[in-house]
Residue frames as qw, qx, qy, qz and C-alpha x, y, z in Angstrom:
[[0.178, -0.410, -0.714, 0.538, 162.48, -68.21, 107.45],
 [0.011, -0.756, -0.510, -0.409, 159.39, -66.07, 107.47],
 [0.027, 0.598, -0.155, 0.786, 159.05, -62.62, 108.92],
 [0.596, -0.526, 0.172, -0.581, 157.04, -63.84, 111.89],
 [0.831, 0.023, -0.538, 0.135, 159.01, -67.03, 112.58],
 [0.669, -0.742, -0.015, 0.035, 159.96, -67.52, 116.22],
 [0.454, 0.672, -0.426, 0.402, 163.42, -66.28, 117.10],
 [0.815, -0.499, -0.213, 0.204, 165.65, -67.31, 119.98],
 [0.151, -0.949, 0.277, -0.001, 168.18, -65.25, 121.78],
 [0.801, 0.390, -0.373, 0.261, 171.71, -66.30, 120.79],
 [0.046, 0.571, -0.569, 0.590, 172.95, -65.12, 124.24],
 [0.401, -0.248, 0.670, -0.573, 170.60, -66.80, 126.69],
 [0.049, -0.043, -0.965, -0.252, 168.65, -69.11, 124.47],
 [0.273, 0.451, 0.655, -0.541, 165.20, -67.89, 125.46],
 [0.327, 0.566, 0.634, 0.413, 162.49, -67.28, 122.89],
 [0.126, -0.105, -0.009, 0.986, 162.30, -63.67, 121.77],
 [0.226, 0.618, 0.666, -0.352, 158.85, -62.07, 122.04],
 [0.379, 0.740, 0.423, 0.361, 157.16, -59.84, 119.56],
 [0.125, 0.918, -0.063, 0.371, 159.13, -56.57, 119.12],
 [0.652, -0.729, 0.203, 0.048, 161.68, -57.86, 121.57],
 [0.886, 0.182, 0.125, 0.408, 164.47, -58.66, 119.14],
 [0.129, -0.909, 0.269, 0.291, 167.72, -56.75, 119.25],
 [0.855, 0.501, -0.064, 0.118, 169.79, -57.47, 116.08],
 [0.537, -0.630, 0.423, 0.367, 173.44, -58.26, 116.30],
 [0.207, 0.624, -0.576, -0.487, 175.94, -58.49, 113.48],
 [0.354, 0.210, -0.881, -0.235, 175.62, -62.28, 113.35],
 [0.258, -0.292, -0.911, 0.133, 172.59, -63.11, 115.46],
 [0.381, -0.656, -0.318, -0.569, 169.74, -61.98, 117.71],
 [0.247, 0.016, -0.667, 0.703, 169.47, -60.86, 121.29],
 [0.270, -0.694, -0.659, -0.102, 166.47, -60.51, 123.57],
 [0.069, -0.811, 0.010, -0.581, 165.63, -57.16, 125.29],
 [0.744, -0.668, 0.025, -0.020, 166.43, -58.67, 128.75],
 [0.819, -0.084, 0.081, 0.562, 169.99, -59.43, 127.70],
 [0.350, 0.619, 0.115, 0.693, 170.24, -56.00, 126.05],
 [0.406, -0.864, -0.066, -0.290, 169.32, -54.35, 129.39],
 [0.829, -0.478, 0.061, 0.282, 172.48, -55.87, 130.94],
 [0.654, 0.406, 0.057, 0.636, 174.84, -54.13, 128.56],
 [0.342, -0.258, -0.200, 0.881, 176.71, -50.94, 129.65],
 [0.194, 0.839, 0.438, -0.259, 174.51, -47.90, 129.64],
 [0.001, 0.794, -0.291, -0.533, 177.30, -46.17, 127.73],
 [0.392, -0.082, 0.815, 0.418, 177.50, -48.84, 125.02],
 [0.489, 0.604, 0.133, -0.615, 175.98, -47.87, 121.62],
 [0.272, 0.510, -0.684, -0.445, 177.55, -50.22, 119.09],
 [0.676, -0.006, 0.683, -0.277, 175.21, -53.25, 119.46],
 [0.802, 0.514, 0.104, -0.287, 174.28, -53.70, 115.78],
 [0.581, 0.654, -0.484, 0.035, 177.90, -54.13, 114.67],
 [0.325, -0.519, 0.739, -0.282, 178.78, -56.40, 117.60],
 [0.544, 0.111, -0.802, -0.220, 179.04, -60.15, 117.26],
 [0.817, -0.459, -0.264, -0.228, 177.41, -62.72, 119.57],
 [0.794, -0.070, -0.349, 0.493, 180.90, -63.54, 120.97],
 [0.234, 0.335, -0.197, 0.891, 181.60, -59.87, 121.66],
 [0.512, -0.536, -0.107, -0.663, 178.32, -59.46, 123.47],
 [0.875, -0.364, -0.317, 0.028, 178.92, -62.46, 125.66],
 [0.614, 0.131, -0.311, 0.714, 182.35, -61.06, 126.51],
 [0.069, -0.444, 0.102, -0.887, 180.81, -57.81, 127.58],
 [0.721, -0.488, -0.236, -0.432, 178.18, -59.48, 129.66],
 [0.833, -0.176, -0.370, 0.372, 180.92, -61.34, 131.46],
 [0.319, 0.244, -0.223, 0.888, 182.67, -57.96, 132.13],
 [0.395, -0.508, -0.111, -0.757, 179.33, -56.58, 133.38],
 [0.834, -0.432, -0.340, -0.045, 178.97, -59.38, 135.90],
 [0.661, -0.052, -0.320, 0.677, 182.46, -58.58, 137.20],
 [0.044, 0.429, -0.048, 0.901, 181.47, -54.89, 137.38],
 [0.627, -0.598, -0.307, -0.393, 178.62, -55.79, 139.78],
 [0.808, -0.339, -0.313, 0.367, 181.17, -57.13, 142.25],
 [0.436, 0.152, -0.092, 0.882, 183.40, -54.05, 141.85],
 [0.223, -0.561, -0.196, -0.773, 180.42, -51.75, 142.26],
 [0.710, -0.579, -0.397, -0.052, 179.46, -53.44, 145.59],
 [0.677, -0.379, -0.194, 0.600, 182.78, -52.22, 147.03],
 [0.261, 0.479, 0.132, 0.828, 182.58, -48.68, 145.55],
 [0.314, -0.696, -0.495, 0.415, 182.18, -45.95, 148.12],
 [0.275, 0.719, 0.220, 0.599, 181.47, -42.43, 146.81],
 [0.417, -0.451, -0.314, 0.724, 183.25, -39.73, 148.85],
 [0.017, 0.395, -0.107, -0.912, 182.68, -36.89, 146.34],
 [0.409, 0.570, 0.706, 0.098, 179.67, -36.17, 144.11],
 [0.033, -0.274, 0.256, 0.926, 179.57, -33.63, 141.21],
 [0.188, -0.132, -0.644, -0.730, 176.56, -32.53, 139.18],
 [0.421, 0.133, 0.442, -0.781, 172.85, -32.20, 139.54],
 [0.793, 0.308, -0.146, -0.505, 171.44, -33.95, 136.53],
 [0.881, 0.186, -0.397, 0.179, 174.00, -36.61, 135.59],
 [0.536, -0.801, 0.248, -0.096, 176.08, -37.25, 138.72],
 [0.636, 0.493, -0.542, 0.240, 179.75, -38.08, 138.90],
 [0.767, -0.622, 0.109, -0.112, 180.69, -40.10, 141.95],
 [0.459, 0.637, -0.558, 0.269, 184.33, -40.43, 142.93],
 [0.881, -0.470, -0.010, 0.056, 185.90, -43.00, 145.23],
 [0.183, 0.855, -0.471, 0.117, 189.48, -41.66, 145.86],
 [0.604, -0.443, 0.656, -0.092, 190.43, -44.72, 147.90],
 [0.787, 0.190, 0.578, 0.105, 189.70, -47.03, 144.97],
 [0.119, -0.442, 0.442, 0.772, 190.85, -44.42, 142.42],
 [0.104, 0.304, 0.842, 0.433, 187.68, -44.87, 140.40],
 [0.297, 0.209, 0.189, -0.912, 184.41, -43.12, 139.52],
 [0.215, 0.441, 0.867, 0.095, 180.79, -43.84, 138.42],
 [0.187, 0.068, -0.133, -0.971, 178.49, -41.69, 136.35],
 [0.114, -0.416, -0.897, -0.093, 174.77, -42.11, 136.93],
 [0.285, -0.467, -0.136, -0.826, 171.52, -40.13, 137.34],
 [0.751, -0.478, -0.418, -0.182, 170.58, -42.46, 140.16],
 [0.358, -0.747, 0.454, -0.329, 171.64, -42.41, 143.76],
 [0.124, 0.418, -0.898, 0.058, 173.94, -45.24, 144.96],
 [0.464, -0.015, 0.766, -0.445, 171.12, -47.10, 146.64],
 [0.745, 0.458, 0.322, -0.363, 169.30, -47.71, 143.34],
 [0.170, 0.647, -0.635, -0.385, 172.23, -48.90, 141.21],
 [0.570, -0.118, 0.812, -0.033, 171.35, -52.60, 141.13],
 [0.680, 0.570, 0.455, -0.075, 169.27, -52.51, 137.92],
 [0.375, 0.906, -0.170, -0.096, 171.50, -50.01, 136.05],
 [0.883, -0.205, 0.181, 0.382, 174.81, -51.49, 137.17],
 [0.289, 0.947, -0.141, -0.015, 176.78, -48.34, 136.11],
 [0.819, 0.313, -0.263, 0.402, 180.42, -49.00, 135.06],
 [0.548, -0.783, 0.104, 0.273, 183.05, -48.43, 137.64],
 [0.650, 0.698, -0.069, 0.292, 185.78, -46.64, 135.72],
 [0.723, -0.331, -0.077, 0.601, 189.40, -46.39, 136.88],
 [0.007, 0.932, -0.020, -0.362, 190.76, -42.83, 136.95],
 [0.378, -0.457, 0.618, 0.515, 193.78, -44.14, 135.11],
 [0.462, 0.348, 0.750, 0.320, 191.58, -44.92, 132.12],
 [0.209, 0.911, 0.258, -0.245, 190.56, -41.25, 131.56],
 [0.640, 0.125, 0.311, 0.692, 192.33, -39.91, 128.53],
 [0.080, 0.253, 0.152, 0.952, 190.69, -36.49, 128.34],
 [0.119, -0.655, -0.679, 0.310, 188.07, -34.38, 130.12],
 [0.170, 0.149, 0.214, 0.951, 186.55, -31.18, 128.73],
 [0.178, 0.526, 0.542, -0.631, 183.83, -28.67, 129.55],
 [0.088, 0.301, 0.632, 0.709, 181.26, -27.96, 126.80],
 [0.161, 0.441, 0.470, -0.748, 178.75, -25.13, 127.27],
 [0.165, 0.427, 0.742, 0.490, 175.71, -25.13, 124.91],
 [0.089, 0.251, 0.176, -0.948, 173.90, -21.85, 124.36],
 [0.141, 0.546, 0.802, 0.195, 170.24, -21.56, 123.53],
 [0.005, 0.104, -0.010, -0.995, 168.69, -18.31, 122.28],
 [0.076, 0.596, 0.797, 0.052, 165.01, -17.49, 122.51],
 [0.074, 0.369, 0.176, 0.910, 163.58, -14.18, 121.15],
 [0.056, -0.457, -0.616, 0.640, 161.64, -11.96, 123.56],
 [0.057, 0.509, 0.564, 0.648, 158.54, -10.30, 122.15],
 [0.101, 0.183, 0.383, -0.900, 156.43, -7.29, 123.19],
 [0.298, 0.564, 0.757, -0.146, 152.73, -6.72, 122.73],
 [0.143, 0.216, 0.430, 0.865, 151.51, -4.79, 119.64],
 [0.318, -0.038, 0.063, -0.945, 148.52, -2.48, 119.37],
 [0.749, -0.079, -0.343, -0.562, 146.16, -5.36, 118.60],
 [0.783, -0.418, 0.374, -0.268, 147.54, -7.57, 121.41],
 [0.953, 0.265, -0.116, 0.093, 149.67, -9.69, 119.06],
 [0.680, -0.527, 0.227, 0.456, 153.35, -10.45, 119.76],
 [0.526, 0.829, -0.068, 0.176, 155.75, -8.28, 117.85],
 [0.790, -0.005, -0.169, 0.589, 159.58, -8.19, 117.90],
 [0.280, -0.839, 0.015, 0.467, 161.55, -5.37, 119.55],
 [0.613, 0.711, 0.032, 0.343, 163.60, -3.16, 117.36],
 [0.424, 0.384, -0.798, -0.190, 166.35, -4.31, 117.54],
 [0.826, -0.231, -0.458, -0.233, 165.27, -7.81, 118.46],
 [0.311, -0.599, 0.606, -0.420, 165.90, -8.98, 122.11],
 [0.751, 0.098, -0.647, -0.092, 166.80, -12.47, 123.23],
 [0.683, -0.588, 0.344, -0.265, 166.86, -14.55, 126.29],
 [0.521, 0.493, -0.695, 0.052, 170.00, -16.74, 126.56],
 [0.827, -0.431, 0.287, -0.216, 170.17, -20.00, 128.57],
 [0.293, 0.615, -0.732, 0.018, 173.07, -22.43, 128.96],
 [0.969, -0.216, 0.009, -0.119, 173.69, -26.14, 129.57],
 [0.088, -0.737, 0.669, -0.045, 177.00, -27.42, 131.00],
 [0.983, 0.130, -0.098, -0.081, 178.33, -30.73, 129.75],
 [0.333, -0.668, 0.653, 0.126, 181.43, -32.66, 130.70],
 [0.866, 0.398, -0.253, -0.164, 182.81, -34.83, 127.97],
 [0.573, -0.570, 0.589, -0.016, 184.98, -37.64, 129.40],
 [0.659, 0.488, -0.542, -0.186, 187.23, -39.62, 127.07],
 [0.761, -0.383, 0.484, -0.202, 187.71, -43.23, 128.28],
 [0.300, 0.430, -0.831, -0.186, 190.00, -46.02, 127.37],
 [0.621, -0.002, 0.669, -0.408, 187.50, -48.92, 127.56],
 [0.165, -0.039, 0.873, 0.458, 186.86, -51.77, 125.08],
 [0.126, 0.548, 0.826, 0.035, 183.10, -51.08, 125.01],
 [0.079, 0.943, 0.311, 0.085, 182.84, -47.32, 124.93],
 [0.613, 0.146, -0.069, 0.773, 185.22, -44.41, 124.51],
 [0.017, -0.308, 0.057, -0.950, 183.29, -41.38, 125.75],
 [0.203, -0.615, -0.729, 0.223, 180.80, -40.43, 128.51],
 [0.011, 0.430, 0.102, 0.897, 178.90, -37.15, 128.46],
 [0.294, -0.500, -0.700, 0.417, 177.46, -35.84, 131.75],
 [0.062, -0.706, -0.259, -0.656, 175.02, -32.91, 131.95],
 [0.285, 0.029, -0.581, 0.762, 175.81, -30.94, 135.11],
 [0.272, 0.021, 0.244, -0.931, 172.79, -28.67, 135.46],
 [0.160, 0.352, 0.921, -0.052, 169.27, -30.02, 135.96],
 [0.250, 0.842, 0.456, -0.144, 167.60, -26.86, 134.72],
 [0.528, 0.658, 0.127, 0.521, 168.54, -24.14, 132.29],
 [0.486, -0.470, -0.164, 0.718, 171.14, -21.68, 133.50],
 [0.266, 0.891, 0.307, 0.205, 170.22, -18.06, 132.60],
 [0.002, 0.990, -0.131, 0.058, 172.68, -15.32, 131.93],
 [0.787, 0.260, -0.277, 0.486, 176.41, -15.59, 131.23],
 [0.279, 0.417, -0.394, 0.770, 178.55, -14.37, 134.13],
 [0.622, -0.581, -0.048, -0.523, 175.88, -14.81, 136.78],
 [0.447, -0.496, 0.664, -0.335, 176.62, -16.45, 140.15],
 [0.884, 0.067, 0.414, -0.206, 174.97, -19.66, 138.93],
 [0.747, 0.640, -0.175, 0.039, 176.87, -19.60, 135.61],
 [0.144, 0.721, -0.611, 0.295, 180.20, -19.10, 137.44],
 [0.670, -0.351, 0.573, -0.315, 179.29, -21.86, 139.95],
 [0.936, 0.258, 0.225, -0.080, 178.97, -24.44, 137.12],
 [0.536, 0.735, -0.370, 0.189, 182.18, -23.24, 135.53],
 [0.161, -0.644, 0.675, -0.324, 184.01, -23.78, 138.79],
 [0.854, -0.084, 0.430, -0.282, 182.27, -27.17, 139.29],
 [0.858, 0.509, -0.060, 0.020, 183.45, -28.22, 135.79],
 [0.274, 0.749, -0.539, 0.273, 187.02, -27.19, 136.65],
 [0.493, -0.463, 0.651, -0.346, 186.94, -29.22, 139.84],
 [0.933, 0.164, 0.273, -0.170, 185.66, -32.26, 137.95],
 [0.712, 0.636, -0.268, 0.131, 188.44, -31.99, 135.38],
 [0.019, -0.681, 0.645, -0.345, 191.05, -31.66, 138.13],
 [0.673, -0.283, 0.597, -0.334, 189.68, -34.73, 140.03],
 [0.925, 0.292, 0.203, -0.132, 189.22, -36.99, 137.03],
 [0.676, 0.643, -0.271, 0.235, 192.54, -36.22, 135.37],
 [0.790, -0.507, -0.122, 0.322, 194.35, -35.86, 138.77],
 [0.266, 0.926, -0.201, 0.177, 196.89, -33.57, 136.95],
 [0.585, 0.432, -0.582, 0.364, 199.70, -35.81, 138.10],
 [0.233, -0.410, 0.597, -0.649, 198.63, -35.85, 141.79],
 [0.563, -0.124, -0.805, -0.141, 197.67, -39.13, 143.43],
 [0.011, 0.052, -0.685, 0.726, 196.75, -37.86, 146.87],
 [0.094, -0.568, -0.818, -0.004, 193.30, -38.30, 148.41],
 [0.036, -0.605, -0.209, -0.768, 191.12, -35.21, 148.17],
 [0.130, -0.107, -0.621, 0.766, 190.56, -33.21, 151.31],
 [0.186, -0.672, -0.671, -0.253, 187.08, -32.46, 152.57],
 [0.191, 0.040, -0.271, 0.943, 186.99, -28.84, 153.69],
 [0.242, 0.282, 0.480, -0.795, 183.46, -28.66, 154.99],
 [0.451, 0.198, -0.424, -0.760, 181.64, -29.80, 151.88],
 [0.126, -0.079, -0.989, -0.002, 180.51, -33.22, 153.09],
 [0.565, -0.226, -0.180, -0.773, 176.73, -33.77, 153.09],
 [0.697, -0.241, 0.517, -0.434, 174.64, -36.13, 155.28],
 [0.281, -0.166, 0.932, 0.160, 175.02, -39.80, 154.67],
 [0.696, 0.288, -0.128, -0.645, 172.94, -41.19, 151.81],
 [0.961, 0.101, -0.185, -0.178, 172.28, -44.92, 151.84],
 [0.874, -0.400, 0.123, 0.245, 175.34, -45.44, 153.99],
 [0.688, 0.238, 0.142, 0.671, 177.69, -43.54, 151.67],
 [0.208, -0.671, -0.132, 0.700, 179.04, -40.03, 152.42],
 [0.460, 0.670, 0.444, 0.378, 178.06, -37.59, 149.70],
 [0.238, -0.458, -0.009, 0.856, 179.57, -34.24, 148.71],
 [0.388, 0.711, 0.585, 0.038, 176.82, -32.56, 146.81],
 [0.135, 0.961, -0.019, -0.240, 177.65, -29.83, 144.31],
 [0.663, 0.627, -0.336, 0.233, 181.37, -29.82, 143.77],
 [0.815, -0.240, -0.275, 0.449, 184.56, -30.88, 145.51],
 [0.279, -0.921, -0.018, 0.273, 186.41, -28.26, 147.59],
 [0.412, 0.828, -0.346, 0.157, 189.28, -26.31, 146.24],
 [0.260, -0.613, 0.721, -0.193, 192.43, -28.25, 147.13],
 [0.930, 0.047, 0.321, -0.173, 191.00, -31.61, 146.05],
 [0.903, 0.206, 0.137, 0.352, 193.92, -33.70, 144.82],
 [0.550, -0.367, 0.069, 0.747, 196.16, -30.76, 145.72],
 [0.299, 0.523, 0.430, 0.672, 194.62, -28.38, 143.23],
 [0.078, -0.312, -0.278, 0.905, 194.23, -24.65, 143.91],
 [0.362, 0.711, 0.531, -0.285, 191.13, -22.65, 142.99],
 [0.474, 0.235, 0.410, 0.743, 191.67, -21.44, 139.43],
 [0.013, -0.786, -0.403, -0.469, 189.12, -18.60, 140.02],
 [0.514, -0.730, -0.224, 0.390, 190.69, -17.26, 143.23],
 [0.302, 0.867, -0.060, 0.392, 192.08, -13.68, 142.72],
 [0.615, 0.045, -0.400, 0.678, 195.30, -12.56, 144.32],
 [0.330, -0.871, -0.304, 0.200, 195.08, -10.20, 147.33],
 [0.517, 0.642, -0.059, 0.563, 197.03, -7.30, 145.91],
 [0.226, -0.849, 0.212, -0.427, 197.24, -5.43, 149.18],
 [0.864, -0.450, 0.223, 0.010, 198.45, -8.43, 151.19],
 [0.863, 0.098, 0.189, 0.458, 201.27, -8.93, 148.68],
 [0.212, 0.955, -0.038, 0.202, 202.25, -5.29, 148.46],
 [0.791, -0.033, -0.147, 0.593, 206.03, -4.94, 148.78],
 [0.273, -0.795, -0.076, 0.537, 207.87, -1.84, 150.23],
 [0.553, 0.817, 0.062, 0.151, 208.82, 0.72, 147.62],
 [0.773, -0.228, 0.004, 0.591, 212.61, 0.80, 147.43],
 [0.318, 0.426, 0.165, 0.831, 212.42, 4.31, 145.88],
 [0.331, -0.852, -0.382, -0.135, 210.39, 5.86, 148.70],
 [0.245, 0.590, -0.308, 0.705, 212.02, 8.97, 150.22],
 [0.373, -0.222, -0.713, 0.550, 212.53, 9.19, 153.99],
 [0.205, -0.845, -0.473, -0.144, 209.95, 11.09, 156.01],
 [0.427, 0.264, -0.218, 0.837, 211.96, 14.31, 156.50],
 [0.221, -0.439, 0.018, -0.871, 209.17, 16.31, 158.08],
 [0.038, 0.021, 0.878, -0.477, 208.06, 13.67, 160.62],
 [0.610, 0.021, -0.121, -0.783, 204.62, 13.51, 158.97],
 [0.703, -0.050, 0.649, -0.285, 202.54, 10.42, 159.74],
 [0.157, -0.135, 0.846, 0.491, 202.91, 7.75, 157.10],
 [0.531, 0.102, -0.322, -0.777, 200.26, 7.43, 154.47],
 [0.611, -0.005, 0.705, -0.359, 197.70, 4.80, 155.44],
 [0.098, 0.101, -0.853, -0.503, 197.34, 2.04, 152.93],
 [0.681, -0.103, -0.138, -0.712, 193.76, 1.11, 151.98],
 [0.455, -0.202, 0.822, -0.275, 192.47, -1.89, 153.85],
 [0.236, 0.073, -0.852, -0.462, 191.72, -4.84, 151.62],
 [0.692, -0.006, 0.218, -0.688, 188.12, -6.01, 151.52],
 [0.668, 0.236, -0.664, -0.241, 189.13, -9.32, 149.97],
 [0.571, -0.365, 0.646, -0.350, 188.50, -12.43, 151.97],
 [0.305, 0.198, -0.895, -0.257, 188.88, -16.15, 151.27],
 [0.793, -0.218, -0.187, -0.537, 185.85, -18.39, 151.45],
 [0.412, -0.441, 0.766, -0.224, 186.43, -21.08, 154.19],
 [0.825, 0.137, 0.501, -0.221, 184.55, -23.63, 152.13],
 [0.807, 0.543, 0.194, 0.129, 185.54, -23.33, 148.45],
 [0.623, -0.337, 0.189, 0.680, 188.79, -21.26, 148.96],
 [0.396, 0.654, 0.364, 0.531, 187.61, -18.67, 146.46],
 [0.296, -0.216, -0.199, 0.909, 188.85, -15.11, 146.95],
 [0.046, 0.793, 0.598, 0.107, 185.95, -12.58, 147.25],
 [0.252, 0.279, 0.005, 0.927, 186.15, -8.90, 146.60],
 [0.281, -0.114, 0.304, -0.903, 184.07, -7.72, 149.59],
 [0.687, -0.199, -0.417, -0.561, 180.51, -8.74, 150.34],
 [0.539, -0.401, 0.561, -0.484, 179.19, -10.88, 153.20],
 [0.891, 0.108, 0.416, -0.146, 178.55, -14.07, 151.18],
 [0.421, -0.288, 0.698, 0.503, 180.83, -16.05, 148.84],
 [0.488, 0.492, -0.219, -0.686, 180.09, -15.18, 145.21],
 [0.339, 0.287, -0.845, -0.299, 180.88, -18.80, 144.18],
 [0.374, -0.177, -0.910, 0.024, 179.17, -21.02, 146.80],
 [0.420, -0.652, -0.277, -0.567, 177.18, -18.63, 149.00],
 [0.668, -0.310, -0.524, 0.429, 179.04, -19.43, 152.26],
 [0.205, -0.967, -0.115, -0.100, 178.79, -16.51, 154.77],
 [0.410, 0.631, -0.410, 0.515, 181.91, -14.55, 155.51],
 [0.739, -0.489, -0.389, 0.252, 183.53, -15.40, 158.85]]
């Protein structure tokens, strides 16, 4: 057969147009059939025609499951992780639920998650000053601007893919230890708790984090509240004054002097994310005003 001989799709049988061929291990596939594969699938060239047909059958079943998926919680701002606690499943997509028909993102059971980890990528860019002639020159010592990207790597037990990577931030996060940096760290921990469940199968509680309905589905933009699936806030600090115990070695007040006043704790617990704040009028993690 010549280079420009007509080829036909071994999946649907249609003629493959110019530059439209997608090679398989033992055949050819048109670009229209290729679009129906899972967005997380990347092993097309080493897949057989029979394996692709099996996956497309699975993808048709996924459409029916996706129609019954109802996202109660949403994590992330670039790639979004939608969780349906009633169905014990989740979806990863950059699109909103109302525009899923073309993408058909995989509905993944929580029970198929084998691992979930936070990965923070750091990027360094040198900062320059202006020299005598107006040219850029380095500081001595050099100065740098650091930005960060937050990724969640989810290990999956699935016949067509074994990992999904979701980028949480939609723009560079500047400065380690800033409020924004800490917010994404807390968001990542909430994602890990929700996807792995940590042995807890209860439905997550919504402590004031729900957002307006989006295309008929309740959305929780940002991150799930502390307490989801029974988890506590890993970043909450203990109130040392509230837990203070009487001193068993204290001597009695022999001279009838007034007792020493203990300092009043300025710590307060955020009503939204349950984080413990050391003073201030606004939550350092989510910005909720102190009540």
